[in-house]
Structure formats: C-alpha cells, structure tokens
N, C-alpha and C positions, 0 to 999 in steps of 0.2 A: 806554574799552573798545569793541571792535568791536560794531556794532549786531547783526550776525549772531550773535555769541557771546551777546549779551544776550537773544536770543529764547529763551523758555522753552516747554516743551511745554504748559504751562498756557495760554499764548497761542495755541498751535496749535489747542487744542480749545475755545477760547472763541469769542465771536461776531465777533472781529476778523478776518474772512476775508481781507481784503486783506493784512494783515500776515502772516497764516499762509502765504499764497502766496509772499510774499517770503522767509519763513524756509525753506520746504520745496522750493521750485523745482518745484512740481507741474506735470506736463506734461498728459497727458490727464486730464480730470476724474475718470474712473473709477478712476484709480490711487490716489486718496485713500480708497477704500472697499473695500479687499481684505482687511481683517482681518489675521490673523496670517500671511497669504501676501504681504503688502505688501513690495516690495523695499526694502532699506535706503536706496537712493538717493533715495527719495521723502521720507524724514523726516530724513535725516542733515544735520548742520551741515557744509557743505562748505568753510568757512573754514579757511585754513592759518595764520591770524595767531596770534602768540605771546600767551598769556594771562598778563597781568602785573597785579599790584596793588602800588601804591607802598608801599615799606617792608616788603614781604613776599617771602619766598623759598620756592619749592616744594621740599619735602623728600621726600615719598613719594606714591605713587599706588597705589590698589587699584581693580581693575576686574572686573566680572562681565559677560561677553559671551555673548549668544545666538549660536549658530552661524550662518553665512551661509546664503544661499538654498540649499535642498536639493530633492531629488526627493520625490515622494509616497511614502506608506507602501504596503505590498504590496496591501492591500485596495482602495485607491484606484486603483492601477495596473491591477488586474483590471477595475475598472469602466471605466476609460479605454480599455482594450484591447477590451472587449466592446461597451459601450453607445455610446460617442462615435462610432464609425464608422457605427452605425445612425442616430444623430441627424444626422450629416453627410449621409447619403443622403437622409433626409427633406427636408433643407433644399435641397440642390443639385438634387434632382429635382422640387421643387415648382414648378408652372407659374405660381403666383401671385407668384413672385419674379423679378426685383427689384421693390421697391416704394419708397414714400417714405422708409422707414427702413432696410431692408436693400438696399444698393446693389450694383451689379455688382462693385465692388472688394471688398465683403464676401464675395460669392459666390466670387470668385476665390480669396480666402484660404481659404475652406472647401474648395474643390476641391483646393487644393495641400496642405491639412493632412494630415499623417500622424502616427501615434503612433510616437514614437521610443523609448518606454520598454519595458524588459523587467524581469523579476523581480529580476535582479541589481542593478538601478539603485536599488532601494528606499532612500529616505532619504539617499542619497549627496549630498555637497556638489557643487554645480554650478560651472561656470566663473564665473557671476555671483557666487556665494558666495565663491569665491577672491578675486575682485577687490574685493568688499566688505571683506574682511579686510585685504588689502594697503593699500587706500586709508585705512581706519580707522587702521591703524598709522602710516602716513606722516603723516596729519594730527595725530595725537596726538604724534608725535615733533617736529613743527614747533611745536606749541603749548607743549610742555613739554620743551625740549631739555636742560634741566638734569637731568631724570629719565630720559628715554628716550635713553640713550647708544647710538650706532650701532655700538659695539663690544660684542659679547656677552660677558658675564661671569656665571658661575653664582652668584656671590655678590651681584651687583646685581639680578638678575632671578629671579623665581619664576613659572613658568608651570605650569598644570595643566589637563587636560581630562577629560571623562567617558569612560565606556566606549562610545564610538560613533565611527564613521568621520567623521561630519560635524563633531564637535568636535575630533577629532584633526587633521583637515585644516585646520580653521579656525585652530587654533593654529599650524600650519606656515606658512600663508600670512600670518598676522599677523606672525610672526617674520621671514618673508621681507621684509615691508614695512619692518621695523626694521633688519635686518642684511644683507639680500641672500640669494640662494638658497644660495650656497656655505656660509654660516654656519648658515642656518636648519636644514639637515639634521643639524647636530651639536648642536642645542639639547637640553638634558637635561630630561626630564619624569619625575615619579614615576609608578609603575605605576597605571594608571587602575582605578577601582572601579565596579562596576555600581550600587552604592548609596552614593555618596560623601556623607559627613555634612555637607559644606559646599556642594558643587556640585549635589547632588540630595537634599537633606535629606528631602524628602517621601517618597522611596522607603523611608525608614526609620521613617516615622511610622505605626504600626499604626492608631491611632484615625482619622487622616485617610483612610487607604486604605479603612477600613471605613465610616466615616460620611459621607464625601464622595465620594471617587474611585469607589467601587463602589456608591454609594447612588443608586438611580434618582430619588429626589426632588430630588437636586442638579441634575438636568437637566430638572426639571419646567417651569420658566419657558421654557426653550428649546423644549421640545416643544409647549407650549401656543401659543407664538408661531408655530412652524412650521405648526401646523394652524389658525391664526387667519386673520382677514380680510385682513390686509396681505399675507401670503404667498399666499393664494388669488388676490388681485388681481394679484400679480406673476406667478404661473403663467399666469393668463388673458391678461395683457398680452403676455407673451413668445410664447405660442401665436398670438395675434392678429397680432402683429408679423411672425411668420414665416409667416403665412398658412396655418397648419395647421388643418384642419377635421375630419379624421377620425381619424388616428393622432396623438392629442394627446400632448404632453410632460407628464410627471408632475412632482410636487414633487421627487422624487429626481433626475429628469433636470435640473431647473433648478438644484438645489444642486450637482450634478456639473459642469454647465457653468460655474457661478460659480467653483468650485474650480479648474477648468482655466484659466479666465480669469486667476485670480490667479497660478497657477504660471507660465503662459507669459508673463505680463507681467513677472514677476520674472526669468525666464530670459533674456528678449530685450528689451534696452532700446531697440533700434532698430526693432522691428517690433511691430505690434499683433496680438494674438491674435484669431482669428476668433470665439472663444467669448465675447469681450466684446461683440461687435457686437449681439446681440439685446437687450442690457440698456440701459435708461435709467439715469441717475444715481440717480433715485428708486428704481428696482428694486434697484440696488446698495446703497443705504442700508438697505433692508429686509433684504437678505441679510447685510450687515455687522452688523446688530443681532442676528441669529441668533448670529453668532460672539461678539459682545460679551456676550450673555446666558450663553452657554456658559462663557466664561472668567471672567466676573464671579462666577458661582456655583461654579465648580470651582477657580479659582486666585486669586480676588480677594477682594472684601469680602462675599461671600455668607455665609460662615461664619467666625466669629472664629478658630476653630482653624486655618483655612487659612493665614492670615497670621501668626498667633502663632508657628507652627512654624518661621518663617524666622529666628528669633533666632540660631541657630548661625552663619549667614552674616553677619549684622550684627555679632555678637560677634567673629567672625574679623577683620572690617574694623577694628573699634575696637581690638582687641588689637594688631593690626599698627601702627595709627597711634600708639598710646600707648607702644609699646615704645621704650625708649631705645637699642636696638640699631639702628645706622644702616643695616644691610644685611639683606635686600634693600631697595632703594628702590622697586622695582616688583613688584607682584603682579597677575597677570592670569589669571583663571579663564575657561574656555570651557564653557558650559553650555547650558541649554535654556529654552524659553518659560516653562515652569512655574516655574522658578527666578526669572526676571526679574519675572514678574507678582506672585508672592508677596512678593518683596522690595519692589516698589513699594507694595503694599498695607501691608506691614509698616511702611514709612516714613510712611504716611499720605498718599501722593501720589495725585492723580487720583481723589479720593473725592468723589462727588456727594452732595448733601444728601438726595436720595431714592434708594431702592433701585431697581435696574433690574429691571423685571418685564415680563411679556408684555403687560400692559395699558397701559403708559405710554410706548409707543414715540414717539408724536407729542410728548409733553411732554418727552421726554429728547433731543430733537434736538440740543441744545447741550451734551450730557453731556461730562464729562471722561474717563470710562472708554471710550475708543475704541481697540480693539486695533490698528486700522490705523495709529494714531499712536504708541502706547506699546509695542507688541509686534510690530513688523515683524521680518522676517529681519534678523539682525545687530544687534538691539537691545542696548543696553549701558548700564550704570550705572557711574559712576566717582566716586571720592572722592579729592581731592587735598589733602594736608596742607601748609599753609603756615606757616612760622615768621615771625611778625610781631613783632619785638622779643622780649619775654619771653612772648608769647602764641602758642599754637598754634591755628590755625583751619582749618576744612575747607571746601573748595569742592566742590559736588555737581554732576555733569553727568549728563544723561540724553539719549541720542542725540547726544551731544557738545554739547548746549546747556546753558548754565548754568541750574539750577533752584534754588529756595529750599525748604528743608525747613520743616515746620511749627514746628520749634524756633526758627528764625530767619526769619520771614516777610518781614522788612524789609531783609535784607542778603544779599549773595552769599556772603561769607565768614562762617562761623558758628563762634563760639568752641567748641572741642571740649568744654569743660566744660559748656556749655549743651546740647550734643548728648547727652553722657553723662547729664545730669540728666533731659532730656526722655525719653530712651529707656532709663531706668535698668533697668527690668525686662527689657528686651531684651538688656542687656549683663551686668549683675551677677547677675540672677536667671533666667538662661536654663536651666531644667531641662527639657531636650528630652524625656527619657524620661517625665517626669511629665506634660508637656503632651500627649504622644502615647499615654499609657497603655501604654507599651512594657513587655513582660516582658524583663528584662535577660538576654538570651541570646546576644547577638552578641559 
C-alpha cells in the first residue's frame, strides 16, 4: 500500500510532525492553523495511486463532501468592506514600519490590497473551490476505477446537494472531474431541500437547535477563551509588531484579520495574504483554538445530543452498503461543515481524552480535535465496500486518507458485521424524532 495512502489524520494531529508534513505538503507554517477556512490542498491526500487489497474487490462507495472554498457570509463581508480598509490605512501610514517583523514586502502587499467582495458574493463557491472538487473527483476516480466510471449513468451514480449555491456548484465541478464539462451539465439531481434529513439532519432537530445551537452556554468556553490571557497577549503582540501606539487594534479587529488571512490563503494558492503578516505561528495557534472550542461545543463532542443526531446519515450509508441491489454503485452527497463534524464525532473519531475548555489550551496542544485538519474546505468522509471472498468489508477514508474506525482499530478493512455491531444503536435504533424531541409535524 502506498505510504501516502496509509497516512491517517490521527497521525497528522499527533506529535509526529515530520510525518505530518510529508502527508499534508504544508507550505507556509501558518497554513496549518486556519481552522475551518483552511484550504483543502493543505490536508488532502494528493496521491493518484489505485487502492487495492489482495483478494478483495471494491463494490460500492458512499461519500459525504463539504463544499469547496467559498466566500464569507454577508455580515463578515460588511466588516471586511468597512473595517479592513481602516486597518490597512493605520498600517501603511505608520512611520514605525517597516521593522524586523513587518518588512517592505509586507507593506507592499498591504498597499496593493483591495476588497473585491460585494454583497452578491456571499458564501459563493470560489475558483479554488471549483478546483478542489475537480481534483478530488479525479483522484477518487484513479483510486477506484471499478466504481467511478467516466461514463455517466443515472443508475450507477447518485448525487445530491443541499439548498445552497456552494454545494450545487461543488457537485457540478466534482462531476466535471469525473465526466467532463459536456456531460456534467446533464447530470441529474433530486430537488434540494432546505432541511435535508440526511445532508443537514441538524436543521430538523428541535432539541439540538434549542439546547445547543441557540443556547448561549454552548459558546461559553469560546467566549471565556476570547477574553482570557492568551488572546490578550495575542492582541498586544500584534499591536506591538505593527508599531501601533495610539489607535490600537481591538480583539474584534484581530479576529477579523485572522479570518481574512484564512479566506485569502484559501482563495490564492500562489500569493500570501497581507493579513497573515502580523501573526506569528503562536498567535495563529491561539486563534485556531478559538475555532476549535466553538466547533467542539457546537458540532462535536461537547454535547452527546450533537453527535447522536447524526445517526440518519450513518444509517443511510449502512443501508446503502448492505443492500443487495447492485446499483447505484456510487453515492456522493455535497453538504456542509456541520454535517462533517457531527459525523466524525458520531463515529468516535478525533476524540481527545480530555474535554476542550478555555483553561487547558497549553495542555491540549497535541489535541486530535483540530478543525484545521479535520474540517477544512472540501473535507470529506468516504466508505468503500469491498467484497473479500464471502465477506464484506468497509474501508474508511477521511480527507482521502485511510483511517481506522474504533470498531476495527487494528485493520484498514473492517468487517461490515463488526461495524454494524459496534454502531448498532446508530443503525437499527435510530429514532431521530425521539432523540430530537420533535413534534411530528413535518
């Protein structure tokens, strides 16, 4: 088996940094600490090698894909349009710059920087997002040529996206990578739903929306950390580095700059964003932890309800794999960050022994739950069914890397009966309405 394919994301988040660098092809150090705005090229497995296991034949594949790199939401675009030009002015007009940290080349980038976003651009898939999907499809087709036929058939393939431009376009460019542009425009999709029970199950979970999504206490750890000593040091460091003495940047300014650093890094693989320049890697690690706290408590292990409600998506995968019906061979869903993270937690992946809190930042430096690695733009989970003689086994991929489920920690291919037994309640006892305290009204 190819070494690159054998790299697991558990390895990436462990202490073996040198191997992690080999697996992820990290360029600038800061690119590895951008949270959910991390471009997929940083974490993706770039190997095109065929995945083969002796005595086994791939029969089906099921994928859940987060949309590719997108533009910011409308509220962030507003901040970018109004506040970032003001911060740019403070920097380029500062007589104390350049210095040992902010060089002339950084100032040149700031001088040339312009906001190219308008309200109509909100959350739209970008060119980088298009390319992420194209390349993902091409690599998967090369790895599993028996499944990803380059001739489109409505019986062999099932594609579905949510009610958003970014997932619809992600699906289009993924199918373009498989079949070419002429065929991709004719691929059939079912009518998208704003609250899809598989692709966005959490939109239908009344209890989660009340007790987690809209519950201020779910963001308590993030808010405590934002107002804690690590963030205060980061704000002071950035102001000192920029030589600002009177009109100081605020906590909100620093977070805004970090977000723009992430977006522009994702959009432009060949050029560095000026908004990354004021940060050290240590600063970025602190800001990354803010993201990790948010998504740990909102979409991860913070509340049992959050990941238990993902059972419809897991059951959809298992039903597909266990069906005796041969077609479709390929199911690919295009969804969102919230779906990917809840599914990872549902599967028991990237779970730390300790809970992430505002108080244990230093102690959790080697944590598994790092959104930069597990929930970049374009993140994906795939299950591949193999027939191995009389046995059916599942291969699990995350970010195109082979990972091992808790049900089979010692082998890449896991007997499907073991998975069914391990996740029995997720498969046979998935009473979504009961889990979510839903009134049956839909």
